[in-house]
N, CA, C and O atoms as CSV, one atom per row, in Angstrom:
chain,resi,resn,atom,element,x,y,z
A,1,MET,N,N,28.283,11.048,-24.504
A,1,MET,CA,C,28.072,9.801,-23.838
A,1,MET,C,C,27.702,10.065,-22.381
A,1,MET,O,O,28.326,10.893,-21.718
A,2,VAL,N,N,26.684,9.359,-21.884
A,2,VAL,CA,C,26.202,9.548,-20.529
A,2,VAL,C,C,26.833,8.501,-19.621
A,2,VAL,O,O,26.877,7.316,-19.951
A,3,ARG,N,N,27.318,8.958,-18.476
A,3,ARG,CA,C,27.915,8.042,-17.515
A,3,ARG,C,C,26.838,7.308,-16.721
A,3,ARG,O,O,25.740,7.819,-16.501
A,4,LEU,N,N,27.184,6.101,-16.301
A,4,LEU,CA,C,26.260,5.302,-15.512
A,4,LEU,C,C,25.875,6.013,-14.218
A,4,LEU,O,O,24.711,5.975,-13.818
A,5,SER,N,N,26.827,6.655,-13.563
A,5,SER,CA,C,26.538,7.346,-12.304
A,5,SER,C,C,25.531,8.477,-12.518
A,5,SER,O,O,24.690,8.717,-11.651
A,6,GLN,N,N,25.598,9.172,-13.652
A,6,GLN,CA,C,24.636,10.229,-13.951
A,6,GLN,C,C,23.242,9.641,-14.158
A,6,GLN,O,O,22.254,10.212,-13.698
A,7,MET,N,N,23.158,8.507,-14.847
A,7,MET,CA,C,21.867,7.872,-15.071
A,7,MET,C,C,21.260,7.410,-13.749
A,7,MET,O,O,20.059,7.574,-13.535
A,8,LEU,N,N,22.072,6.835,-12.861
A,8,LEU,CA,C,21.574,6.369,-11.581
A,8,LEU,C,C,21.089,7.526,-10.714
A,8,LEU,O,O,20.064,7.407,-10.042
A,9,ARG,N,N,21.812,8.640,-10.723
A,9,ARG,CA,C,21.372,9.820,-9.969
A,9,ARG,C,C,20.047,10.334,-10.500
A,9,ARG,O,O,19.164,10.689,-9.719
A,10,ALA,N,N,19.893,10.380,-11.819
A,10,ALA,CA,C,18.647,10.850,-12.426
A,10,ALA,C,C,17.483,9.926,-12.072
A,10,ALA,O,O,16.380,10.391,-11.785
A,11,LEU,N,N,17.735,8.619,-12.093
A,11,LEU,CA,C,16.685,7.660,-11.728
A,11,LEU,C,C,16.281,7.802,-10.271
A,11,LEU,O,O,15.091,7.759,-9.959
A,12,SER,N,N,17.238,7.970,-9.375
A,12,SER,CA,C,16.905,8.094,-7.960
A,12,SER,C,C,16.135,9.379,-7.697
A,12,SER,O,O,15.251,9.392,-6.840
A,13,ARG,N,N,16.444,10.465,-8.409
A,13,ARG,CA,C,15.694,11.710,-8.249
A,13,ARG,C,C,14.273,11.553,-8.750
A,13,ARG,O,O,13.343,12.052,-8.116
A,14,SER,N,N,14.077,10.867,-9.879
A,14,SER,CA,C,12.731,10.708,-10.416
A,14,SER,C,C,11.893,9.817,-9.512
A,14,SER,O,O,10.688,10.039,-9.397
A,15,LYS,N,N,12.484,8.819,-8.865
A,15,LYS,CA,C,11.744,7.979,-7.928
A,15,LYS,C,C,11.352,8.771,-6.693
A,15,LYS,O,O,10.246,8.615,-6.178
A,16,ALA,N,N,12.256,9.622,-6.216
A,16,ALA,CA,C,11.972,10.399,-5.009
A,16,ALA,C,C,10.854,11.393,-5.250
A,16,ALA,O,O,10.078,11.675,-4.336
A,17,ALA,N,N,10.752,11.933,-6.460
A,17,ALA,CA,C,9.733,12.929,-6.750
A,17,ALA,C,C,8.375,12.297,-7.018
A,17,ALA,O,O,7.353,12.971,-6.890
A,18,GLY,N,N,8.338,11.031,-7.382
A,18,GLY,CA,C,7.086,10.376,-7.727
A,18,GLY,C,C,6.333,9.883,-6.505
A,18,GLY,O,O,6.791,10.046,-5.374
A,19,PRO,N,N,5.173,9.279,-6.738
A,19,PRO,CA,C,4.393,8.751,-5.619
A,19,PRO,C,C,5.070,7.531,-5.005
A,19,PRO,O,O,5.883,6.878,-5.659
A,20,PRO,N,N,4.740,7.220,-3.751
A,20,PRO,CA,C,5.343,6.037,-3.129
A,20,PRO,C,C,4.942,4.779,-3.885
A,20,PRO,O,O,3.852,4.709,-4.454
A,21,SER,N,N,5.815,3.799,-3.889
A,21,SER,CA,C,5.464,2.526,-4.514
A,21,SER,C,C,5.464,1.464,-3.427
A,21,SER,O,O,6.483,1.223,-2.780
A,22,TRP,N,N,4.317,0.836,-3.233
A,22,TRP,CA,C,4.172,-0.199,-2.225
A,22,TRP,C,C,4.334,-1.549,-2.889
A,22,TRP,O,O,4.076,-1.688,-4.085
A,23,GLN,N,N,4.758,-2.544,-2.132
A,23,GLN,CA,C,4.991,-3.878,-2.664
A,23,GLN,C,C,4.134,-4.901,-1.940
A,23,GLN,O,O,3.951,-4.840,-0.724
A,24,VAL,N,N,3.610,-5.846,-2.720
A,24,VAL,CA,C,2.863,-6.958,-2.136
A,24,VAL,C,C,3.810,-7.748,-1.241
A,24,VAL,O,O,4.941,-8.043,-1.627
A,25,GLY,N,N,3.346,-8.085,-0.054
A,25,GLY,CA,C,4.150,-8.831,0.900
A,25,GLY,C,C,4.836,-7.961,1.922
A,25,GLY,O,O,5.394,-8.471,2.894
A,26,ALA,N,N,4.808,-6.664,1.727
A,26,ALA,CA,C,5.482,-5.762,2.665
A,26,ALA,C,C,4.495,-5.224,3.691
A,26,ALA,O,O,3.294,-5.122,3.439
A,27,ARG,N,N,5.033,-4.886,4.848
A,27,ARG,CA,C,4.236,-4.271,5.918
A,27,ARG,C,C,4.582,-2.788,5.974
A,27,ARG,O,O,5.745,-2.401,5.861
A,28,TYR,N,N,3.545,-1.963,6.152
A,28,TYR,CA,C,3.718,-0.515,6.213
A,28,TYR,C,C,2.889,0.055,7.361
A,28,TYR,O,O,1.856,-0.501,7.731
A,29,GLU,N,N,3.355,1.168,7.917
A,29,GLU,CA,C,2.585,1.852,8.958
A,29,GLU,C,C,1.422,2.594,8.312
A,29,GLU,O,O,1.579,3.208,7.257
A,30,VAL,N,N,0.261,2.537,8.945
A,30,VAL,CA,C,-0.927,3.262,8.481
A,30,VAL,C,C,-0.807,4.700,8.970
A,30,VAL,O,O,-0.616,4.932,10.164
A,31,LEU,N,N,-0.919,5.673,8.058
A,31,LEU,CA,C,-0.748,7.087,8.401
A,31,LEU,C,C,-2.068,7.792,8.692
A,31,LEU,O,O,-2.108,8.737,9.480
A,32,ARG,N,N,-3.142,7.338,8.062
A,32,ARG,CA,C,-4.468,7.918,8.302
A,32,ARG,C,C,-5.478,6.774,8.296
A,32,ARG,O,O,-5.189,5.715,7.740
A,33,PRO,N,N,-6.664,6.958,8.901
A,33,PRO,CA,C,-7.629,5.856,8.960
A,33,PRO,C,C,-7.966,5.313,7.568
A,33,PRO,O,O,-8.147,6.077,6.620
A,34,VAL,N,N,-8.046,3.992,7.460
A,34,VAL,CA,C,-8.391,3.336,6.201
A,34,VAL,C,C,-9.633,2.479,6.446
A,34,VAL,O,O,-9.611,1.564,7.268
A,35,HIS,N,N,-10.715,2.782,5.727
A,35,HIS,CA,C,-11.926,1.976,5.804
A,35,HIS,C,C,-11.786,0.821,4.823
A,35,HIS,O,O,-11.429,1.021,3.662
A,36,LEU,N,N,-12.068,-0.378,5.293
A,36,LEU,CA,C,-11.908,-1.580,4.480
A,36,LEU,C,C,-13.262,-2.069,3.988
A,36,LEU,O,O,-14.263,-1.992,4.701
A,37,VAL,N,N,-13.278,-2.576,2.745
A,37,VAL,CA,C,-14.491,-3.124,2.144
A,37,VAL,C,C,-14.197,-4.543,1.653
A,37,VAL,O,O,-13.039,-4.944,1.539
A,38,ASP,N,N,-15.271,-5.302,1.364
A,38,ASP,CA,C,-15.083,-6.706,1.006
A,38,ASP,C,C,-14.760,-6.959,-0.463
A,38,ASP,O,O,-14.405,-8.082,-0.823
A,39,ARG,N,N,-14.872,-5.951,-1.316
A,39,ARG,CA,C,-14.529,-6.072,-2.745
A,39,ARG,C,C,-13.790,-4.804,-3.176
A,39,ARG,O,O,-13.959,-3.759,-2.546
A,40,PRO,N,N,-12.979,-4.869,-4.229
A,40,PRO,CA,C,-12.245,-3.665,-4.660
A,40,PRO,C,C,-13.096,-2.743,-5.536
A,40,PRO,O,O,-12.719,-2.431,-6.666
A,41,ASP,N,N,-14.245,-2.311,-5.009
A,41,ASP,CA,C,-15.049,-1.294,-5.698
A,41,ASP,C,C,-15.749,-0.440,-4.643
A,41,ASP,O,O,-15.807,-0.809,-3.470
A,42,PHE,N,N,-16.271,0.691,-5.069
A,42,PHE,CA,C,-16.809,1.653,-4.106
A,42,PHE,C,C,-18.228,1.336,-3.657
A,42,PHE,O,O,-18.745,2.006,-2.763
A,43,SER,N,N,-18.876,0.334,-4.251
A,43,SER,CA,C,-20.223,-0.047,-3.824
A,43,SER,C,C,-20.192,-1.197,-2.826
A,43,SER,O,O,-21.247,-1.674,-2.406
A,44,ALA,N,N,-19.017,-1.647,-2.444
A,44,ALA,CA,C,-18.862,-2.799,-1.552
A,44,ALA,C,C,-19.221,-2.425,-0.109
A,44,ALA,O,O,-19.226,-1.253,0.269
A,45,GLU,N,N,-19.515,-3.447,0.668
A,45,GLU,CA,C,-19.865,-3.261,2.081
A,45,GLU,C,C,-18.616,-3.094,2.931
A,45,GLU,O,O,-17.603,-3.757,2.706
A,46,ARG,N,N,-18.701,-2.198,3.916
A,46,ARG,CA,C,-17.584,-2.019,4.843
A,46,ARG,C,C,-17.423,-3.248,5.716
A,46,ARG,O,O,-18.403,-3.824,6.190
A,47,CYS,N,N,-16.161,-3.647,5.925
A,47,CYS,CA,C,-15.915,-4.839,6.744
A,47,CYS,C,C,-14.842,-4.604,7.801
A,47,CYS,O,O,-14.456,-5.541,8.500
A,48,GLY,N,N,-14.357,-3.379,7.930
A,48,GLY,CA,C,-13.347,-3.118,8.944
A,48,GLY,C,C,-12.722,-1.748,8.781
A,48,GLY,O,O,-13.077,-0.978,7.889
A,49,ARG,N,N,-11.777,-1.465,9.671
A,49,ARG,CA,C,-11.092,-0.172,9.660
A,49,ARG,C,C,-9.701,-0.370,10.242
A,49,ARG,O,O,-9.520,-1.090,11.224
A,50,LEU,N,N,-8.718,0.279,9.621
A,50,LEU,CA,C,-7.355,0.277,10.149
A,50,LEU,C,C,-7.066,1.661,10.719
A,50,LEU,O,O,-7.130,2.649,9.987
A,51,PRO,N,N,-6.751,1.752,12.005
A,51,PRO,CA,C,-6.461,3.057,12.600
A,51,PRO,C,C,-5.032,3.507,12.301
A,51,PRO,O,O,-4.180,2.683,11.967
A,52,PRO,N,N,-4.766,4.802,12.419
A,52,PRO,CA,C,-3.384,5.272,12.265
A,52,PRO,C,C,-2.462,4.577,13.262
A,52,PRO,O,O,-2.877,4.204,14.359
A,53,GLU,N,N,-1.212,4.413,12.860
A,53,GLU,CA,C,-0.142,3.793,13.636
A,53,GLU,C,C,-0.238,2.269,13.709
A,53,GLU,O,O,0.621,1.636,14.324
A,54,SER,N,N,-1.264,1.660,13.097
A,54,SER,CA,C,-1.282,0.204,13.013
A,54,SER,C,C,-0.367,-0.208,11.854
A,54,SER,O,O,0.038,0.633,11.051
A,55,ILE,N,N,-0.047,-1.489,11.771
A,55,ILE,CA,C,0.831,-1.995,10.720
A,55,ILE,C,C,0.000,-2.867,9.783
A,55,ILE,O,O,-0.632,-3.829,10.221
A,56,ALA,N,N,0.002,-2.530,8.489
A,56,ALA,CA,C,-0.791,-3.253,7.499
A,56,ALA,C,C,0.116,-4.063,6.580
A,56,ALA,O,O,1.153,-3.582,6.123
A,57,LEU,N,N,-0.292,-5.290,6.320
A,57,LEU,CA,C,0.376,-6.159,5.359
A,57,LEU,C,C,-0.337,-6.001,4.019
A,57,LEU,O,O,-1.546,-6.218,3.941
A,58,VAL,N,N,0.386,-5.628,2.965
A,58,VAL,CA,C,-0.195,-5.474,1.626
A,58,VAL,C,C,-0.210,-6.844,0.962
A,58,VAL,O,O,0.841,-7.449,0.749
A,59,MET,N,N,-1.412,-7.335,0.634
A,59,MET,CA,C,-1.547,-8.672,0.057
A,59,MET,C,C,-1.887,-8.637,-1.435
A,59,MET,O,O,-1.702,-9.637,-2.129
A,60,ALA,N,N,-2.380,-7.504,-1.934
A,60,ALA,CA,C,-2.678,-7.339,-3.362
A,60,ALA,C,C,-2.827,-5.858,-3.642
A,60,ALA,O,O,-3.189,-5.089,-2.751
A,61,LEU,N,N,-2.549,-5.449,-4.880
A,61,LEU,CA,C,-2.706,-4.060,-5.317
A,61,LEU,C,C,-3.571,-4.027,-6.569
A,61,LEU,O,O,-3.515,-4.938,-7.395
A,62,CYS,N,N,-4.374,-2.969,-6.707
A,62,CYS,CA,C,-5.291,-2.866,-7.842
A,62,CYS,C,C,-5.618,-1.385,-8.065
A,62,CYS,O,O,-5.783,-0.639,-7.100
A,63,THR,N,N,-5.711,-0.962,-9.309
A,63,THR,CA,C,-6.133,0.394,-9.635
A,63,THR,C,C,-7.574,0.333,-10.129
A,63,THR,O,O,-7.899,-0.444,-11.027
A,64,ILE,N,N,-8.443,1.168,-9.530
A,64,ILE,CA,C,-9.843,1.219,-9.940
A,64,ILE,C,C,-10.242,2.676,-10.156
A,64,ILE,O,O,-9.486,3.584,-9.809
A,65,CYS,N,N,-11.416,2.905,-10.722
A,65,CYS,CA,C,-11.943,4.263,-10.910
A,65,CYS,C,C,-12.980,4.547,-9.832
A,65,CYS,O,O,-13.820,3.702,-9.519
A,66,ASN,N,N,-12.907,5.761,-9.266
A,66,ASN,CA,C,-13.895,6.151,-8.267
A,66,ASN,C,C,-15.168,6.642,-8.963
A,66,ASN,O,O,-15.300,6.528,-10.182
A,67,GLU,N,N,-16.101,7.189,-8.179
A,67,GLU,CA,C,-17.383,7.646,-8.728
A,67,GLU,C,C,-17.225,8.760,-9.764
A,67,GLU,O,O,-18.074,8.920,-10.640
A,68,ASP,N,N,-16.135,9.533,-9.663
A,68,ASP,CA,C,-15.875,10.640,-10.593
A,68,ASP,C,C,-15.052,10.209,-11.801
A,68,ASP,O,O,-14.712,11.044,-12.640
A,69,GLY,N,N,-14.724,8.920,-11.905
A,69,GLY,CA,C,-13.941,8.416,-13.023
A,69,GLY,C,C,-12.439,8.591,-12.861
A,69,GLY,O,O,-11.683,8.361,-13.805
A,70,GLU,N,N,-11.995,9.000,-11.663
A,70,GLU,CA,C,-10.566,9.182,-11.414
A,70,GLU,C,C,-9.964,7.876,-10.905
A,70,GLU,O,O,-10.609,7.144,-10.154
A,71,GLU,N,N,-8.732,7.583,-11.311
A,71,GLU,CA,C,-8.058,6.367,-10.870
A,71,GLU,C,C,-7.545,6.511,-9.447
A,71,GLU,O,O,-6.954,7.527,-9.081
A,72,VAL,N,N,-7.778,5.481,-8.655
A,72,VAL,CA,C,-7.256,5.408,-7.293
A,72,VAL,C,C,-6.607,4.048,-7.101
A,72,VAL,O,O,-6.977,3.072,-7.753
A,73,LEU,N,N,-5.645,3.994,-6.209
A,73,LEU,CA,C,-4.958,2.747,-5.914
A,73,LEU,C,C,-5.571,2.145,-4.653
A,73,LEU,O,O,-5.644,2.794,-3.610
A,74,VAL,N,N,-6.012,0.889,-4.771
A,74,VAL,CA,C,-6.539,0.171,-3.611
A,74,VAL,C,C,-5.657,-1.044,-3.368
A,74,VAL,O,O,-4.993,-1.548,-4.273
A,75,ALA,N,N,-5.670,-1.497,-2.125
A,75,ALA,CA,C,-4.865,-2.660,-1.753
A,75,ALA,C,C,-5.683,-3.558,-0.848
A,75,ALA,O,O,-6.520,-3.089,-0.077
A,76,TYR,N,N,-5.431,-4.859,-0.948
A,76,TYR,CA,C,-6.007,-5.774,0.030
A,76,TYR,C,C,-5.048,-5.764,1.203
A,76,TYR,O,O,-3.906,-6.211,1.091
A,77,LEU,N,N,-5.519,-5.253,2.330
A,77,LEU,CA,C,-4.690,-5.035,3.506
A,77,LEU,C,C,-5.119,-5.959,4.629
A,77,LEU,O,O,-6.301,-6.271,4.768
A,78,ALA,N,N,-4.168,-6.392,5.420
A,78,ALA,CA,C,-4.456,-7.213,6.596
A,78,ALA,C,C,-3.641,-6.690,7.768
A,78,ALA,O,O,-2.437,-6.458,7.659
A,79,GLU,N,N,-4.320,-6.513,8.884
A,79,GLU,CA,C,-3.655,-6.152,10.132
A,79,GLU,C,C,-3.648,-7.432,10.949
A,79,GLU,O,O,-4.675,-7.833,11.495
A,80,THR,N,N,-2.478,-8.079,11.032
A,80,THR,CA,C,-2.383,-9.440,11.560
A,80,THR,C,C,-1.842,-9.527,12.976
A,80,THR,O,O,-1.778,-10.617,13.546
A,81,ARG,N,N,-1.461,-8.424,13.541
A,81,ARG,CA,C,-0.718,-8.493,14.807
A,81,ARG,C,C,-1.501,-8.034,16.030
A,81,ARG,O,O,-0.922,-7.933,17.112
A,82,SER,N,N,-2.776,-7.758,15.902
A,82,SER,CA,C,-3.525,-7.325,17.084
A,82,SER,C,C,-4.611,-8.347,17.397
A,82,SER,O,O,-5.555,-8.515,16.625
A,83,GLY,N,N,-4.474,-9.013,18.506
A,83,GLY,CA,C,-5.490,-9.968,18.927
A,83,GLY,C,C,-5.428,-11.277,18.160
A,83,GLY,O,O,-4.402,-11.632,17.580
A,84,THR,N,N,-6.547,-11.985,18.171
A,84,THR,CA,C,-6.592,-13.313,17.566
A,84,THR,C,C,-7.136,-13.308,16.149
A,84,THR,O,O,-6.865,-14.237,15.388
A,85,GLU,N,N,-7.897,-12.285,15.773
A,85,GLU,CA,C,-8.483,-12.236,14.431
A,85,GLU,C,C,-7.823,-11.166,13.583
A,85,GLU,O,O,-7.479,-10.087,14.066
A,86,TRP,N,N,-7.653,-11.487,12.310
A,86,TRP,CA,C,-7.145,-10.499,11.366
A,86,TRP,C,C,-8.248,-9.506,11.029
A,86,TRP,O,O,-9.421,-9.870,10.946
A,87,VAL,N,N,-7.860,-8.245,10.836
A,87,VAL,CA,C,-8.742,-7.247,10.246
A,87,VAL,C,C,-8.243,-7.099,8.823
A,87,VAL,O,O,-7.097,-6.701,8.614
A,88,CYS,N,N,-9.088,-7.414,7.824
A,88,CYS,CA,C,-8.605,-7.380,6.452
A,88,CYS,C,C,-9.711,-6.969,5.487
A,88,CYS,O,O,-10.899,-7.123,5.773
A,89,GLY,N,N,-9.296,-6.444,4.340
A,89,GLY,CA,C,-10.215,-6.021,3.296
A,89,GLY,C,C,-9.516,-5.078,2.338
A,89,GLY,O,O,-8.330,-4.786,2.487
A,90,TRP,N,N,-10.265,-4.605,1.354
A,90,TRP,CA,C,-9.741,-3.675,0.354
A,90,TRP,C,C,-9.864,-2.255,0.876
A,90,TRP,O,O,-10.917,-1.864,1.378
A,91,GLY,N,N,-8.789,-1.478,0.759
A,91,GLY,CA,C,-8.803,-0.087,1.197
A,91,GLY,C,C,-8.064,0.803,0.223
A,91,GLY,O,O,-7.079,0.390,-0.389
A,92,GLN,N,N,-8.547,2.039,0.082
A,92,GLN,CA,C,-7.886,3.007,-0.802
A,92,GLN,C,C,-6.627,3.507,-0.117
A,92,GLN,O,O,-6.674,3.987,1.016
A,93,ILE,N,N,-5.483,3.389,-0.820
A,93,ILE,CA,C,-4.227,3.830,-0.204
A,93,ILE,C,C,-3.621,5.043,-0.901
A,93,ILE,O,O,-2.736,5.690,-0.341
A,94,ALA,N,N,-4.080,5.368,-2.118
A,94,ALA,CA,C,-3.552,6.544,-2.821
A,94,ALA,C,C,-4.546,7.005,-3.875
A,94,ALA,O,O,-5.324,6.222,-4.419
A,95,GLY,N,N,-4.490,8.323,-4.146
A,95,GLY,CA,C,-5.273,8.897,-5.225
A,95,GLY,C,C,-6.581,9.454,-4.725
A,95,GLY,O,O,-6.935,9.262,-3.562
A,96,PRO,N,N,-7.291,10.128,-5.568
A,96,PRO,CA,C,-6.886,10.478,-6.921
A,96,PRO,C,C,-5.950,11.679,-6.917
A,96,PRO,O,O,-6.190,12.660,-6.213
A,97,GLY,N,N,-4.930,11.600,-7.672
A,97,GLY,CA,C,-3.972,12.698,-7.808
A,97,GLY,C,C,-3.196,12.968,-6.530
A,97,GLY,O,O,-3.311,12.230,-5.551
A,98,PRO,N,N,-2.407,14.029,-6.550
A,98,PRO,CA,C,-1.541,14.334,-5.404
A,98,PRO,C,C,-2.256,15.047,-4.259
A,98,PRO,O,O,-1.642,15.277,-3.218
A,99,ARG,N,N,-3.529,15.404,-4.414
A,99,ARG,CA,C,-4.187,16.198,-3.371
A,99,ARG,C,C,-4.500,15.393,-2.109
A,99,ARG,O,O,-4.587,15.959,-1.019
A,100,ASP,N,N,-4.670,14.083,-2.249
A,100,ASP,CA,C,-4.922,13.237,-1.090
A,100,ASP,C,C,-3.615,12.613,-0.618
A,100,ASP,O,O,-2.901,12.003,-1.413
A,101,PRO,N,N,-3.290,12.758,0.672
A,101,PRO,CA,C,-2.050,12.131,1.160
A,101,PRO,C,C,-2.193,10.615,1.151
A,101,PRO,O,O,-3.299,10.102,1.318
A,102,PRO,N,N,-1.096,9.891,0.960
A,102,PRO,CA,C,-1.175,8.427,0.972
A,102,PRO,C,C,-1.588,7.916,2.344
A,102,PRO,O,O,-1.319,8.556,3.361
A,103,ALA,N,N,-2.240,6.764,2.369
A,103,ALA,CA,C,-2.707,6.174,3.623
A,103,ALA,C,C,-1.621,5.366,4.321
A,103,ALA,O,O,-1.699,5.132,5.527
A,104,LEU,N,N,-0.610,4.940,3.570
A,104,LEU,CA,C,0.459,4.126,4.139
A,104,LEU,C,C,1.793,4.849,4.000
A,104,LEU,O,O,2.001,5.619,3.062
A,105,SER,N,N,2.696,4.589,4.951
A,105,SER,CA,C,4.033,5.161,4.830
A,105,SER,C,C,4.740,4.505,3.643
A,105,SER,O,O,4.302,3.468,3.144
A,106,SER,N,N,5.811,5.106,3.208
A,106,SER,CA,C,6.545,4.557,2.067
A,106,SER,C,C,7.688,3.647,2.510
A,106,SER,O,O,8.357,3.046,1.670
A,107,GLN,N,N,7.920,3.540,3.816
A,107,GLN,CA,C,9.008,2.699,4.325
A,107,GLN,C,C,8.484,1.343,4.765
A,107,GLN,O,O,7.518,1.253,5.521
A,108,ARG,N,N,9.137,0.285,4.280
A,108,ARG,CA,C,8.775,-1.079,4.672
A,108,ARG,C,C,9.127,-1.301,6.130
A,108,ARG,O,O,10.142,-0.804,6.619
A,109,LYS,N,N,8.290,-2.045,6.814
A,109,LYS,CA,C,8.522,-2.379,8.216
A,109,LYS,C,C,9.156,-3.756,8.342
A,109,LYS,O,O,9.146,-4.545,7.398
A,110,HIS,N,N,9.706,-4.035,9.515
A,110,HIS,CA,C,10.266,-5.345,9.820
A,110,HIS,C,C,9.158,-6.397,9.719
A,110,HIS,O,O,8.023,-6.142,10.123
A,111,GLY,N,N,9.472,-7.544,9.197
A,111,GLY,CA,C,8.482,-8.604,9.040
A,111,GLY,C,C,7.891,-8.660,7.645
A,111,GLY,O,O,6.968,-9.435,7.396
A,112,SER,N,N,8.410,-7.850,6.729
A,112,SER,CA,C,7.943,-7.881,5.343
A,112,SER,C,C,8.536,-9.082,4.638
A,112,SER,O,O,9.571,-9.603,5.054
A,113,TRP,N,N,7.888,-9.525,3.574
A,113,TRP,CA,C,8.405,-10.609,2.749
A,113,TRP,C,C,8.303,-10.199,1.300
A,113,TRP,O,O,7.581,-9.259,0.969
A,114,GLU,N,N,9.017,-10.893,0.428
A,114,GLU,CA,C,9.017,-10.574,-0.999
A,114,GLU,C,C,8.384,-11.706,-1.789
A,114,GLU,O,O,8.632,-12.883,-1.523
A,115,VAL,N,N,7.564,-11.337,-2.764
A,115,VAL,CA,C,6.966,-12.332,-3.649
A,115,VAL,C,C,8.100,-13.004,-4.427
A,115,VAL,O,O,8.937,-12.327,-5.024
A,116,GLY,N,N,8.120,-14.331,-4.416
A,116,GLY,CA,C,9.173,-15.074,-5.105
A,116,GLY,C,C,10.392,-15.345,-4.243
A,116,GLY,O,O,11.312,-16.037,-4.679
A,117,GLY,N,N,10.418,-14.813,-3.023
A,117,GLY,CA,C,11.549,-15.022,-2.139
A,117,GLY,C,C,11.531,-16.416,-1.530
A,117,GLY,O,O,10.500,-17.090,-1.527
A,118,ARG,N,N,12.671,-16.840,-1.019
A,118,ARG,CA,C,12.776,-18.142,-0.359
A,118,ARG,C,C,12.850,-17.913,1.139
A,118,ARG,O,O,13.605,-17.063,1.611
A,119,TYR,N,N,12.056,-18.681,1.887
A,119,TYR,CA,C,12.002,-18.514,3.333
A,119,TYR,C,C,12.063,-19.874,4.018
A,119,TYR,O,O,11.630,-20.886,3.468
A,120,ARG,N,N,12.598,-19.872,5.198
A,120,ARG,CA,C,12.712,-21.100,5.987
A,120,ARG,C,C,11.665,-21.051,7.097
A,120,ARG,O,O,11.532,-20.043,7.790
A,121,VAL,N,N,10.925,-22.144,7.261
A,121,VAL,CA,C,9.925,-22.252,8.325
A,121,VAL,C,C,10.612,-22.816,9.551
A,121,VAL,O,O,11.334,-23.810,9.472
A,122,ARG,N,N,10.385,-22.179,10.674
A,122,ARG,CA,C,11.013,-22.638,11.921
A,122,ARG,C,C,10.037,-23.431,12.748
A,122,ARG,O,O,10.385,-23.899,13.832
């Protein structure tokens, strides 16, 4: 019989070894430059860029295939805190495979929200 504590330890180890998991509604620090496009495909037009150390709000996640047929993770990102206009668009945040470092940190930043959460407007 397996103890609950053993199962929880095994689950936490498997999560730590796997790729980061980002959540819609959360804000993350940008670790490397992210070029943004207007559609979630590689033939789309560039519409912006997020520099390292900026904070990106993840508004949607999608897995697509690149030109080589490899799966990559793209997200609709918005940088909402600099100036009067948002910088937003689809950007590749992970993949293909472990050889490319992720574009976003794995730690949620202050100001994140959860899909389905209840919030009070002030």
